[in-house]
C-alpha positions as CSV (number, residue, x, y, z in Angstrom):
1,X,0.0,0.0,0.0
2,X,2.9,2.4,0.9
3,X,4.5,1.8,-2.5
4,X,1.3,2.6,-4.2
5,X,0.8,5.8,-2.2
6,X,4.4,7.0,-3.0
7,X,3.9,6.2,-6.7
8,X,0.5,8.0,-6.8
9,X,1.8,11.1,-5.1
10,X,4.9,11.3,-7.2
11,X,2.9,10.8,-10.4
12,X,0.4,13.5,-9.4
13,X,3.2,16.0,-8.8
14,X,4.8,15.4,-12.1
15,X,1.5,15.4,-14.0
16,X,0.4,18.7,-12.5
17,X,3.9,20.1,-13.3
18,X,3.7,18.9,-16.9
19,X,0.2,20.3,-17.4
20,X,1.1,23.6,-15.8
21,X,4.2,24.0,-18.0
22,X,2.3,23.1,-21.2
23,X,-0.9,25.0,-20.8
24,X,0.2,28.3,-19.3
25,X,2.3,31.0,-20.8
26,X,4.8,32.5,-18.3
27,X,6.5,35.8,-18.4
28,X,9.8,35.8,-16.5
29,X,11.2,39.1,-15.3
30,X,14.8,39.2,-14.3
31,X,15.8,41.9,-11.9
32,X,19.3,43.4,-12.3
33,X,21.0,42.7,-9.0
34,X,24.8,43.3,-8.5
35,X,26.3,41.2,-5.8
36,X,29.6,42.0,-4.1
37,X,30.8,39.7,-1.3
38,X,33.8,38.3,0.5
39,X,33.1,34.6,1.1
40,X,35.5,32.0,2.4
41,X,37.8,31.1,-0.5
42,X,38.5,27.4,-1.0
43,X,41.9,26.7,-2.5
44,X,41.8,24.8,-5.8
45,X,44.7,22.6,-4.4
46,X,42.5,21.5,-1.5
47,X,40.6,18.2,-1.8
48,X,37.1,19.4,-1.3
49,X,33.4,19.0,-2.2
50,X,30.6,21.5,-2.3
51,X,26.9,21.3,-1.7
52,X,24.7,24.0,-3.2
53,X,21.6,24.7,-5.3
54,X,19.1,21.9,-5.7
55,X,21.0,19.5,-3.5
56,X,20.5,21.8,-0.6
57,X,16.9,22.4,-1.7
58,X,16.2,18.7,-1.6
59,X,17.7,18.1,1.9
60,X,16.2,21.1,3.7
61,X,14.9,20.5,7.2
62,X,17.7,18.2,8.3
63,X,20.6,18.9,10.7
64,X,24.0,20.0,9.4
65,X,25.3,16.4,9.7
66,X,22.4,14.9,7.8
67,X,23.0,17.4,5.0
68,X,26.7,16.7,4.9
69,X,26.3,12.9,4.6
70,X,25.6,13.6,0.9
71,X,29.3,14.0,0.5
72,X,31.4,10.9,0.0
73,X,33.7,10.3,3.0
74,X,31.3,12.1,5.4
75,X,29.2,10.2,7.8
76,X,27.5,10.9,11.1
77,X,28.1,10.2,14.8
78,X,24.7,10.0,16.5
79,X,23.4,9.9,20.0
80,X,20.0,8.5,19.4
81,X,17.7,10.3,16.9
82,X,18.0,13.8,18.2
83,X,21.8,14.5,18.1
84,X,24.2,14.1,15.1
85,X,27.5,15.6,14.2
86,X,29.6,15.2,11.0
87,X,32.5,12.7,10.7
88,X,35.1,13.2,8.0
89,X,37.4,10.2,7.3
90,X,36.7,8.8,10.7
91,X,37.3,12.0,12.7
92,X,34.8,14.3,14.4
93,X,34.1,16.8,17.2
94,X,37.2,18.9,18.0
95,X,39.1,17.5,15.0
96,X,36.6,19.1,12.6
97,X,36.6,22.9,12.2
98,X,33.2,24.4,11.3
99,X,33.1,28.0,10.1
100,X,29.7,29.7,10.3
101,X,29.8,32.7,7.9
102,X,33.6,32.9,8.3
103,X,33.7,32.5,12.1
104,X,35.0,29.3,13.5
105,X,32.2,27.8,15.6
106,X,33.1,27.5,19.3
107,X,30.8,25.7,21.6
108,X,31.1,22.7,23.9
109,X,31.8,20.5,20.8
110,X,34.0,18.1,22.7
111,X,30.9,16.0,23.6
112,X,29.8,13.2,21.3
113,X,26.2,14.3,21.9
114,X,26.9,18.0,21.4
115,X,25.6,18.8,17.9
116,X,26.9,21.8,15.9
117,X,24.9,24.9,16.8
118,X,24.2,25.9,13.2
119,X,20.9,26.3,11.2
120,X,21.8,24.8,7.8
121,X,18.8,26.6,6.3
122,X,20.9,29.8,6.3
123,X,23.4,28.2,3.8
124,X,23.6,29.0,0.2
125,X,26.7,26.8,-0.2
126,X,28.5,24.4,2.1
127,X,32.1,23.4,1.4
128,X,33.8,20.3,2.9
129,X,37.6,20.3,2.9
130,X,39.0,16.9,3.6
131,X,42.6,17.7,4.0
132,X,44.5,18.7,7.2
133,X,44.0,22.5,6.7
134,X,45.4,23.9,9.9
135,X,47.6,26.5,8.1
136,X,44.7,28.7,6.9
137,X,42.1,27.8,9.5
138,X,44.1,27.1,12.7
139,X,44.5,24.3,15.1
140,X,41.9,21.5,15.4
141,X,41.5,21.1,11.6
142,X,43.1,17.7,11.7
143,X,40.2,15.9,10.2
144,X,38.9,18.6,7.8
145,X,37.0,21.9,7.6
146,X,33.3,22.7,7.0
147,X,32.5,26.1,5.6
148,X,28.8,27.2,5.9
149,X,28.3,30.3,3.6
150,X,25.1,32.3,3.6
151,X,24.0,34.3,0.5
152,X,26.0,37.4,-0.2
153,X,24.3,40.6,0.8
154,X,22.6,42.5,-2.1
155,X,23.6,46.0,-2.8
156,X,20.5,47.1,-4.7
157,X,17.1,48.0,-3.4
158,X,15.3,45.0,-4.9
159,X,13.4,43.0,-2.3
160,X,13.9,39.3,-2.5
161,X,13.4,36.3,-0.3
162,X,12.1,32.8,0.2
163,X,9.9,30.9,2.6
164,X,10.0,27.1,3.3
165,X,7.5,24.8,5.0
166,X,8.7,21.3,5.8
167,X,6.7,18.5,7.3
168,X,8.0,15.0,8.2
169,X,6.0,11.9,9.3
170,X,8.5,10.5,11.8
171,X,8.2,12.6,14.9
172,X,5.4,14.5,13.2
173,X,7.8,17.3,12.8
174,X,7.2,20.7,11.3
175,X,9.7,23.4,10.2
176,X,9.0,26.9,9.0
177,X,11.8,29.0,7.7
178,X,12.1,32.3,5.9
179,X,14.7,34.7,4.5
180,X,14.3,38.3,3.3
181,X,16.9,40.6,1.9
182,X,17.1,43.9,0.1
183,X,18.7,47.4,0.1
184,X,18.0,51.1,0.2
185,X,17.4,53.2,-2.9
186,X,18.7,56.2,-1.0
187,X,22.0,54.4,-0.1
188,X,23.5,52.5,-3.0
189,X,25.8,49.7,-1.8
190,X,23.8,49.0,1.4
191,X,22.3,45.6,1.9
192,X,20.4,43.7,4.6
193,X,19.2,40.2,5.3
194,X,16.8,38.6,7.9
195,X,16.4,34.9,8.4
196,X,14.6,32.7,10.9
197,X,13.6,29.1,11.5
198,X,11.1,27.4,13.8
199,X,11.1,23.6,14.3
200,X,9.2,21.2,16.4
201,X,9.3,17.4,16.5
202,X,7.9,14.8,18.9
203,X,9.0,11.3,19.8
204,X,10.8,9.5,17.0
205,X,9.9,6.0,15.9
206,X,11.9,3.0,14.9
207,X,10.3,0.4,12.6
208,X,8.6,-1.3,15.6
209,X,8.3,1.1,18.5
210,X,8.4,4.7,19.7
211,X,11.6,6.0,21.3
212,X,10.7,7.8,24.5
213,X,11.8,11.4,25.1
214,X,13.2,12.1,21.7
215,X,11.4,15.4,20.8
216,X,13.1,18.6,19.6
217,X,12.2,22.3,19.7
218,X,14.4,24.7,17.8
219,X,14.3,28.5,17.3
220,X,16.9,30.2,15.1
221,X,17.3,33.8,13.9
222,X,20.0,35.8,12.0
223,X,20.4,39.3,10.7
224,X,23.0,40.9,8.6
225,X,23.9,44.4,7.4
226,X,26.5,45.4,4.9
227,X,27.8,48.3,3.0
228,X,30.0,48.1,-0.1
229,X,31.9,51.0,-1.4
230,X,34.4,51.3,-4.3
231,X,37.4,50.1,-2.3
232,X,35.9,48.7,0.9
233,X,33.2,46.6,2.3
234,X,31.7,46.3,5.8
235,X,29.5,43.6,7.3
236,X,27.7,43.2,10.6
237,X,26.2,39.8,11.3
238,X,24.3,38.3,14.3
239,X,22.8,34.8,14.7
240,X,21.0,33.1,17.5
241,X,20.6,29.3,17.7
242,X,18.5,27.8,20.4
243,X,17.3,24.2,20.9
244,X,15.7,22.1,23.6
245,X,16.0,18.4,22.9
246,X,15.2,15.2,24.8
247,X,17.7,12.4,25.6
248,X,16.5,8.9,25.1
249,X,15.0,7.4,28.3
250,X,16.6,4.1,27.6
251,X,20.1,5.5,27.8
252,X,19.8,6.1,31.5
253,X,19.5,3.0,33.8
254,X,19.4,2.5,37.6
255,X,21.5,-0.6,38.2
256,X,24.1,-2.7,36.5
257,X,21.6,-5.5,36.0
258,X,19.3,-3.0,34.3
259,X,22.0,-1.9,31.9
260,X,23.0,-5.5,31.1
261,X,19.3,-6.4,30.5
262,X,18.8,-3.5,28.1
263,X,22.0,-4.3,26.2
264,X,20.9,-8.0,26.0
265,X,17.5,-7.0,24.8
266,X,18.9,-4.4,22.4
267,X,15.8,-2.2,22.8
268,X,13.9,-0.3,25.4
269,X,12.1,-2.5,27.9
270,X,9.2,0.0,28.3
271,X,6.8,1.1,25.6
272,X,6.1,4.8,25.1
273,X,3.3,6.8,23.4
274,X,3.9,9.7,21.0
275,X,4.1,13.1,22.6
276,X,5.7,16.5,21.9
277,X,6.6,16.8,25.6
278,X,10.3,16.9,26.5
279,X,11.4,16.0,30.0
280,X,14.6,15.1,31.8
281,X,17.1,13.9,30.7
282,X,17.3,16.8,28.2
283,X,19.5,19.5,26.9
284,X,18.8,23.2,26.5
285,X,21.4,25.0,24.4
286,X,21.6,28.6,23.2
287,X,24.4,30.0,20.9
288,X,24.9,33.6,20.0
289,X,27.3,34.8,17.4
290,X,28.3,38.3,16.5
291,X,30.6,39.1,13.5
292,X,32.1,42.4,12.4
293,X,34.1,42.4,9.3
294,X,35.9,45.1,7.2
295,X,37.5,44.5,3.8
296,X,39.8,47.0,2.2
297,X,41.3,47.1,-1.3
298,X,44.5,48.8,-0.4
299,X,45.7,48.9,-4.0
300,X,45.3,47.0,-7.2
301,X,47.4,44.1,-5.7
302,X,46.8,44.3,-2.0
303,X,43.7,43.6,0.1
304,X,43.2,43.5,3.9
305,X,40.4,41.7,5.8
306,X,39.8,42.3,9.5
307,X,37.2,40.2,11.3
308,X,36.1,40.2,14.9
309,X,33.8,37.5,16.3
310,X,32.1,37.1,19.7
311,X,30.2,33.9,20.6
312,X,28.3,32.9,23.7
313,X,27.5,29.3,24.1
314,X,25.1,28.4,27.0
315,X,24.6,24.7,27.7
316,X,22.3,23.3,30.4
317,X,21.7,19.6,30.9
318,X,18.9,18.2,33.0
319,X,18.7,14.7,34.6
320,X,16.6,12.7,37.0
321,X,17.2,14.2,40.4
322,X,16.2,13.5,44.0
323,X,13.7,15.7,45.7
324,X,11.8,16.8,42.6
325,X,14.7,19.0,41.5
326,X,14.5,18.1,37.8
327,X,13.9,21.8,36.9
328,X,17.4,22.5,38.2
329,X,20.2,21.8,35.7
330,X,22.8,19.3,36.7
331,X,25.3,20.9,34.2
332,X,25.3,24.6,33.5
333,X,28.1,25.9,31.3
334,X,28.7,29.2,29.6
335,X,31.5,29.6,27.1
336,X,32.4,33.1,25.9
337,X,34.8,33.3,22.9
338,X,36.4,36.3,21.3
339,X,38.2,35.9,18.0
340,X,40.1,38.3,15.8
341,X,41.5,37.5,12.3
342,X,43.6,39.7,10.1
343,X,44.5,38.6,6.5
344,X,46.7,40.5,4.1
345,X,46.5,39.2,0.5
346,X,48.9,40.2,-2.3
347,X,47.9,39.4,-5.8
348,X,51.2,38.6,-7.5
349,X,50.0,38.3,-11.1
350,X,47.0,38.3,-13.4
351,X,47.0,34.5,-13.5
352,X,45.9,34.3,-9.9
353,X,49.2,33.7,-8.1
354,X,49.1,35.3,-4.7
355,X,50.6,35.5,-1.2
356,X,48.6,35.5,2.0
357,X,49.8,36.6,5.4
358,X,47.6,36.3,8.4
359,X,47.0,36.2,12.2
360,X,44.3,34.4,14.1
361,X,43.6,35.1,17.8
362,X,41.2,33.3,20.1
363,X,40.4,34.1,23.7
364,X,37.9,31.9,25.7
365,X,36.5,31.8,29.2
366,X,34.5,28.7,30.3
367,X,32.4,29.1,33.4
368,X,30.3,26.6,35.5
369,X,27.3,28.5,36.7
370,X,26.8,27.9,40.4
371,X,23.7,26.4,41.8
372,X,23.6,23.0,40.2
373,X,24.2,21.2,43.5
374,X,26.4,18.7,41.6
375,X,30.0,18.2,40.8
376,X,31.2,19.9,37.6
377,X,32.0,17.7,34.7
378,X,34.7,20.0,33.3
379,X,36.5,22.8,35.2
380,X,36.3,26.5,34.7
381,X,39.1,27.6,32.4
382,X,40.7,30.5,30.5
383,X,42.3,29.8,27.1
384,X,44.2,32.0,24.7
385,X,45.4,30.9,21.2
386,X,47.4,32.9,18.7
387,X,48.6,31.9,15.3
388,X,50.6,33.4,12.5
389,X,50.6,32.0,9.0
390,X,51.9,32.5,5.5
391,X,50.6,31.0,2.2
392,X,52.1,31.2,-1.2
393,X,50.1,30.3,-4.3
394,X,51.5,29.9,-7.8
395,X,49.1,29.6,-10.8
396,X,50.1,28.5,-14.3
397,X,47.9,27.4,-17.2
398,X,48.6,23.7,-16.7
399,X,49.1,23.5,-12.9
400,X,48.7,25.3,-9.6
401,X,51.0,25.0,-6.5
402,X,50.4,26.1,-2.9
403,X,52.6,26.0,0.2
404,X,51.9,27.3,3.7
405,X,53.6,27.5,7.1
406,X,52.0,28.4,10.5
407,X,53.0,28.8,14.1
408,X,50.5,28.5,17.0
409,X,50.7,29.1,20.7
410,X,48.0,28.1,23.2
411,X,47.7,28.9,26.9
412,X,45.2,26.9,28.9
413,X,44.5,27.6,32.6
414,X,41.9,25.4,34.4
415,X,40.6,25.4,37.9
416,X,38.0,23.0,39.2
417,X,36.8,21.5,42.5
418,X,35.2,18.1,43.3
419,X,33.4,17.3,46.4
420,X,33.2,13.9,48.0
421,X,31.3,12.7,51.0
422,X,32.4,10.2,53.6
423,X,35.5,11.5,55.4
424,X,36.4,10.1,58.9
425,X,33.5,12.0,60.4
426,X,31.2,12.0,57.3
427,X,32.3,15.5,56.3
428,X,32.5,16.8,52.8
429,X,36.0,16.7,51.3
430,X,37.1,19.2,48.6
431,X,39.6,18.4,45.9
432,X,41.2,21.0,43.6
433,X,42.3,20.0,40.2
434,X,43.5,21.8,37.0
435,X,46.5,24.0,36.5
436,X,48.3,25.9,33.7
437,X,49.3,24.2,30.5
438,X,51.0,25.7,27.5
439,X,51.2,24.2,24.0
440,X,52.8,25.4,20.8
441,X,53.4,23.9,17.4
442,X,54.6,24.5,13.8
443,X,52.4,23.2,11.0
444,X,52.7,23.3,7.2
445,X,51.0,22.2,4.0
446,X,51.9,21.6,0.4
447,X,49.3,21.2,-2.4
448,X,49.3,20.9,-6.1
449,X,46.7,20.7,-8.9
450,X,47.7,19.3,-12.4
451,X,45.3,20.0,-15.2
452,X,46.2,17.0,-17.3
453,X,43.6,17.7,-19.9
454,X,40.2,19.3,-20.3
455,X,38.6,16.3,-18.7
456,X,41.2,15.0,-16.2
457,X,42.6,16.8,-13.1
458,X,44.9,15.4,-10.5
459,X,45.2,17.1,-7.1
460,X,47.3,16.3,-4.1
461,X,47.6,17.8,-0.7
462,X,49.9,17.0,2.3
463,X,49.6,18.7,5.6
464,X,50.6,18.7,9.2
465,X,47.9,19.7,11.7
466,X,47.6,19.6,15.5
467,X,45.3,20.2,18.4
468,X,45.7,20.5,22.1
469,X,43.7,18.3,24.4
470,X,40.3,19.6,25.6
471,X,39.1,20.1,29.1
472,X,37.1,16.9,29.2
473,X,40.0,14.8,27.9
474,X,42.2,16.2,30.6
475,X,40.0,16.5,33.6
476,X,36.6,14.8,33.3
477,X,35.7,12.5,36.2
478,X,32.0,12.2,36.3
479,X,28.7,11.5,34.6
480,X,28.4,12.8,31.0
481,X,24.7,13.1,31.2
482,X,23.8,13.6,27.5
483,X,26.0,10.6,26.5
484,X,24.7,8.4,29.3
485,X,28.3,7.4,30.3
486,X,30.8,8.0,33.1
487,X,33.9,9.5,31.7
488,X,37.4,9.7,33.2
489,X,40.1,11.9,31.7
490,X,43.9,11.9,32.0
491,X,45.7,15.0,33.0
492,X,48.9,13.8,31.4
493,X,47.5,13.7,27.9
494,X,49.7,15.4,25.2
495,X,48.8,17.3,22.1
496,X,47.8,15.4,18.9
497,X,49.9,15.8,15.7
498,X,48.4,14.7,12.5
499,X,50.1,14.1,9.2
500,X,47.7,13.7,6.3
501,X,48.1,13.1,2.6
502,X,45.1,13.3,0.2
503,X,45.2,12.8,-3.5
504,X,42.1,13.3,-5.7
505,X,41.5,12.3,-9.3
506,X,38.8,14.2,-11.1
507,X,37.2,13.2,-14.4
508,X,34.5,15.2,-16.2
509,X,33.1,14.5,-19.6
510,X,29.8,14.5,-21.3
511,X,28.4,11.4,-19.7
512,X,30.9,10.3,-17.0
513,X,32.0,12.4,-14.1
514,X,33.7,11.0,-11.0
515,X,36.0,12.0,-8.1
516,X,38.3,9.4,-6.4
517,X,40.0,10.6,-3.3
518,X,42.7,8.4,-1.6
519,X,44.1,9.4,1.8
520,X,46.4,8.3,4.5
521,X,46.8,9.9,7.9
522,X,49.1,9.3,10.8
523,X,48.1,10.9,14.2
524,X,50.7,10.8,16.9
525,X,49.2,10.9,20.5
526,X,45.7,10.2,19.1
527,X,43.2,10.8,22.0
528,X,40.2,8.6,22.3
529,X,37.9,7.1,24.9
530,X,36.8,3.5,25.2
531,X,34.7,1.5,27.7
532,X,36.8,-0.3,30.3
533,X,34.0,-2.9,30.9
534,X,33.0,-1.6,34.3
535,X,30.1,0.5,35.6
536,X,29.8,3.4,38.1
537,X,26.7,3.9,40.2
538,X,25.6,7.5,41.0
539,X,22.6,9.1,42.7
540,X,20.8,9.3,39.3
541,X,21.6,5.8,38.0
542,X,24.3,3.4,36.9
543,X,26.5,4.1,33.8
544,X,29.3,2.4,31.8
545,X,32.8,3.9,32.4
546,X,34.7,5.3,29.5
547,X,38.4,6.2,29.9
548,X,40.5,8.6,27.9
549,X,43.9,7.4,26.6
550,X,46.4,8.0,23.8
551,X,48.0,6.0,21.1
552,X,49.6,6.4,17.7
553,X,47.0,5.8,15.0
554,X,46.7,5.5,11.3
555,X,43.7,6.2,9.0
556,X,43.7,4.9,5.5
557,X,40.8,5.1,3.1
558,X,39.1,6.1,-0.1
559,X,36.1,8.0,-1.3
560,X,34.4,7.6,-4.6
561,X,31.6,9.8,-6.0
562,X,30.4,9.9,-9.6
563,X,27.5,10.2,-12.0
564,X,26.8,8.6,-15.4
565,X,24.4,10.1,-17.8
566,X,22.7,7.3,-19.7
567,X,20.7,9.9,-21.7
568,X,19.7,13.5,-21.0
569,X,16.8,12.5,-18.8
570,X,18.3,9.6,-16.8
571,X,21.4,9.5,-14.7
572,X,23.1,7.2,-12.2
573,X,24.8,8.5,-9.0
574,X,27.2,6.7,-6.7
575,X,28.9,7.6,-3.4
576,X,31.2,5.1,-1.6
577,X,33.6,5.4,1.2
578,X,35.9,3.1,3.2
579,X,38.2,3.9,6.1
580,X,40.6,1.6,8.0
581,X,41.8,3.0,11.4
582,X,44.4,1.2,13.5
583,X,45.9,1.6,16.9
584,X,49.6,1.3,16.0
585,X,50.9,1.2,19.5
586,X,48.8,-1.9,20.4
587,X,48.4,-3.4,16.9
588,X,44.6,-3.3,17.1
589,X,41.6,-1.5,15.6
590,X,40.3,1.8,16.9
591,X,36.7,1.9,18.2
592,X,33.9,4.0,16.8
593,X,35.2,4.3,13.2
594,X,32.6,4.3,10.4
595,X,32.2,1.1,8.4
596,X,32.1,0.8,4.7
597,X,29.2,2.6,3.0
598,X,27.7,2.8,-0.5
599,X,24.9,5.0,-1.7
600,X,23.5,4.9,-5.2
601,X,20.5,6.3,-7.0
602,X,18.7,6.6,-10.3
603,X,17.4,10.0,-11.2
604,X,14.9,10.7,-14.0
605,X,14.4,14.3,-15.1
606,X,11.7,14.5,-17.8
607,X,11.8,17.3,-20.4
608,X,8.7,19.3,-19.7
609,X,9.3,22.6,-21.5
610,X,9.1,25.6,-19.3
611,X,9.1,23.7,-15.9
612,X,12.3,23.8,-13.9
613,X,14.0,20.5,-13.1
614,X,11.2,18.1,-12.4
615,X,12.6,14.8,-11.2
616,X,11.9,11.3,-9.8
617,X,14.7,9.6,-7.9
618,X,15.1,6.2,-6.2
619,X,18.0,5.4,-4.0
620,X,19.7,2.6,-2.1
621,X,22.2,2.8,0.8
622,X,24.3,-0.1,2.0
623,X,26.2,0.1,5.3
624,X,28.5,-2.8,6.1
625,X,29.0,-4.3,9.5
626,X,32.1,-2.9,11.1
627,X,34.4,-5.8,10.7
628,X,37.6,-4.0,11.8
629,X,36.7,-4.4,15.5
630,X,38.5,-5.9,18.5
631,X,36.3,-8.6,20.1
632,X,35.5,-7.9,23.8
633,X,36.5,-4.2,23.5
634,X,32.9,-2.9,23.7
635,X,29.7,-3.7,25.6
636,X,28.1,-5.1,22.4
637,X,29.5,-6.3,19.1
638,X,28.9,-4.1,16.0
639,X,25.4,-4.5,14.6
640,X,24.7,-6.3,11.4
641,X,25.0,-4.7,7.9
642,X,21.8,-3.1,6.6
643,X,20.2,-1.9,3.4
644,X,17.9,1.2,3.2
645,X,15.9,2.4,0.3
646,X,14.6,5.9,-0.4
647,X,12.5,7.7,-3.1
648,X,11.9,11.3,-3.9
649,X,10.2,13.5,-6.5
650,X,9.6,17.1,-7.1
651,X,9.5,20.1,-9.4
652,X,9.6,23.9,-9.5
653,X,6.6,25.9,-10.7
654,X,7.2,29.3,-12.3
655,X,4.7,31.9,-11.0
656,X,5.7,34.9,-13.1
657,X,9.0,36.1,-11.5
658,X,8.4,33.8,-8.5
659,X,9.1,30.1,-8.0
660,X,7.2,27.5,-6.0
661,X,9.1,24.3,-5.4
662,X,7.6,21.1,-4.1
663,X,9.7,18.1,-3.1
664,X,8.5,14.8,-1.6
665,X,10.9,12.2,-0.2
666,X,10.7,8.9,1.7
667,X,13.7,7.7,3.7
668,X,13.9,4.1,5.0
669,X,11.1,3.4,2.5
670,X,10.4,-0.2,3.6
671,X,10.6,0.6,7.4
672,X,13.7,-1.5,8.0
673,X,14.6,-2.3,11.6
674,X,18.4,-1.6,12.0
675,X,21.2,-0.3,14.1
676,X,24.1,1.8,13.0
677,X,27.5,1.3,14.6
678,X,28.1,5.1,14.8
679,X,25.1,5.6,17.0
680,X,26.3,5.8,20.6
681,X,22.8,4.6,21.8
682,X,22.9,1.5,19.7
683,X,23.2,-0.6,22.9
684,X,19.7,0.3,23.9
685,X,17.7,1.1,20.8
686,X,17.4,0.9,17.0
687,X,17.6,3.7,14.4
688,X,14.7,5.6,12.9
689,X,12.1,4.0,10.8
690,X,10.3,5.3,7.7
691,X,10.2,9.0,7.4
692,X,8.2,10.8,4.7
693,X,9.0,14.5,4.2
694,X,7.2,17.2,2.2
695,X,9.1,20.4,1.4
696,X,7.4,23.4,-0.1
697,X,9.5,26.4,-0.9
698,X,8.5,29.8,-2.3
699,X,11.0,32.3,-3.8
700,X,10.4,35.8,-4.9
């Protein structure tokens, strides 16, 4: 019955689109709009992929991680159905730099269940850089960089915008988003933009049962002002991201026997009804970002960019508590970050050769807000990072070369207290921990692009990147509530140093287009946590213990993406990725590394005259069982391989100078019951079941 419903709806959309395009004459008026902007440049010698245009249109409504999984080599680390974060070549969290409108996102991203605080509906284009790009972007870019770029500000007085309504069956979620931009006729060169998103979802459902306490509420807003003159440009940008999300009930248990029973069952032992209510355990996160940027054309060959950013990340986590104190957060963190970037660029020739000199500065203060009546999970700390870099780029008709060098210094000063009960006379004992740490490192990169012919390009990039250990890796010794685990850090952990080489082969012709990326990375002092097989009982329940340690690790893998055009209306698309990660010090496999993955689809785009890009697409995803796994190193063996099928259809209707887009998609089409190895809650529950999404977008 479901198959028939999908076919009927899809056919109806395309028939209406065809009739509309054939029977109605349309007059299209094109407004003359001049755009001037300074977006984040991606070097042509970097191994990167971009998402824009219709690919973003067809994935609207998802999180940043779900959008990015459209890129080969990018997967997701999940904590149930409500939290996801991108994984690039097996690395995530503080090893992936995310830049929101040119400002590196700084929140409590060290947590596996701390999703990036970005609304992807603001993006006009998203770049994924897969190399070790610490020279340009700073420390912590060991695994890669994600650049989220909003539309450039207009400098004419033409009013333009879009509105999106998105509804999904799983969780009965609804999303409303809009963007409006324009200028002033009395002030040429001035532009403004407003954007906002409201989202609400209730309990998510697997193929067989509802997952308790998995609702989400999200409220996002951004505003931008800009002024562009002959030799300068100024921008003021503010965004607010706020979300309240539930943490799966089944991830929190009261006794060891309860945990072992849930792991053995592999699913919640209590049934739940659908609701939009969110209760403890839950997270309440707010993230404010302010950006001020000035761009100057100093001469025909010299430009200067100055950027200041301020971010405030407020994270509250709520858990089951004694005495009906669930309204009181058990974790209450505020992280304030100030950043300053200065980049001087010299254009050496008309071919595009150039030199870049820059400085990045970052100052942070992390504060545990008093009043939680609980031990702090990470300490208060102050952190300062400063970096100087130089990049030289040489461009010739048949090749491009780029080399860079960088020096970073980081000062990290932590101060925390833990309280224990049960001294000789039952008194409370106070333990101080923390101290001053200093880190510094020299990094570099070399990249090349060879334009072998009009249809073959070969690129290669080698880089050294690093990152200092985070507060939780050094000092955690308590319950990580959102993750549902008890974490123990190691104050003797050293900085990571990563050496990564990536080579990409690009082929583009009339019918066949493909990218093949091969990479190898060695990370000295790789930091990771793994379960030690024991449990810790607290006042709120019993949790598995994870300990941080270090090793020397290697990551070797390949990404393949391509399309083949059988004829103008029918194409085949393929994404595949594989990564092998090993603990070299102990000659074993590393835990929590994505398994082999393949996604393929057939897309039919009928020719319908004046209609824009109508399509029908069917897809298939295969995720293999993680076979590179050490038996006995986890509470449960990796889950079985699984196959998922999806289908989508849509079209754009021209309404004079406006556009109305309708897109319908169905994920996990046959409602398969499965578990994903990269879901940290796979011990207790399955992944999401069927989800049908309708997206309606209006542009004017």
